[in-house]
N, C-alpha and C positions, 0 to 999 in steps of 0.2 A: 432652704435651711433657715430657721429662725435664730439660731445661734451664730456667733461669729466663727466658731470653729468646732471641729470634731477631734477628740483626743482618744486614741485607742491605746489601751494598756495591754500588752501581749505577754503572757507567761508561757514560755516554751520549756517543756521538761523532757527528759529522756532523749536529749539531742545527741548527735555525734560529737563526742568529747574532743576528738582531734580537731574538728572544724571550729569549735568554740575557742581554741587557742591560736588559730591561724589568722593573724591580723590582716594580711593581704586578702585572704578569702572573705573575711568579714567586711572589710572596706568595699570590695567589689560587690558583694551581695547587698549591702545596704544601699550603695549607689544604684544598683540595678533595681532594687525595690522602689526607690524614689522615682526612677524613670518609668517603671511599670505603672505607678500610680498617676503618672502624668505631671509630676512636679517639675519645677524649674530649680535645678541645683545651683546654689551660689557659694558653697564652701563645705569643707569637711575637716574633721580632726579625729585621730584615733591614737590610743595609747595602750601598750601592753603592761600587764602587771605580773612580773615574775614573783615567786617561783612557780605558782600554780598555772600560769599561762592565761589568766583572764584578760579580757580586752574591754575597754570602754571606748565608745566612738559616737560621733554625732555627724549627721549630714544636715547642713542648713539648707533649707529650700525657701524660695520666695514665699511659699505658703505657710511656713513655720519650720518644723524639723522632724527628723527621725533619729532616734538614739538607741544604742544597744549597750548592755553591760552583761558580760558572760562570766560564769563560774564553771569552767571545764570539769573541775573535780566533782561537781554535782550534776553535770549534764544539763545545766540550766542557763537560760538566757532571758533577761528582762528587756523588753523592747517597748519604746514609746513612739507613736506616730501621731503627731499633732499637725492638723491641716486646717486652713482657713479657705473659705469660698466653696463654690459648688462645682468647679471645673476639675477637681482632683478626686481620685478614686482610691482611698487608702486601703480598702478591702483587697485590692489587687496586690498591694505590697505585702499584706498579711499572708496571702496564699503563697507568694513567692518565698517569703522568709520561712514559713513552716516547712515547705518542701525542701529548700536548700539546706536548712539546718537539721533536717531529718528528725523533726520533733515527733516523739512517740506519744506525747500528751500535750495539750495546750488549753488555755482559757483566754478569753478576751473580755475586757471591760471597756465599754464605750461611754464616754462622757461628752456632753455638750458644753462648750466653753463660750463665755461671753454672751449670756442671755441678757442683753441690755436693751432698753428702749432707746429709740433715736433721740438725739439731743434736742430736736425741735418739738418733742412731746412734753406736755406738762407733767 
């Protein structure tokens, strides 16, 4: 990898609306996605947003983070997976998240982050 990191922006549509408001399910699923990718989990934080039942959450990994923001009323989840290094496989996390949230439609935007030259180069 020439870049310092890879950032996947995942748009999940037509998801199971009940799952998108289940904080415990979303926490467990995002933690499972991090493990599936081969990441080292160092922390997590999740918060519900009544009355619609949306949830925002982040799993902090040694390699960066995974985050989710849900809108159950629209069947929509926005997920970021930002990883650094070559030892992690974020695509595995994407497959797990799409399957577990029962997404009917999805799109992924992949960005390279930190395209920097080494400090010792002129």
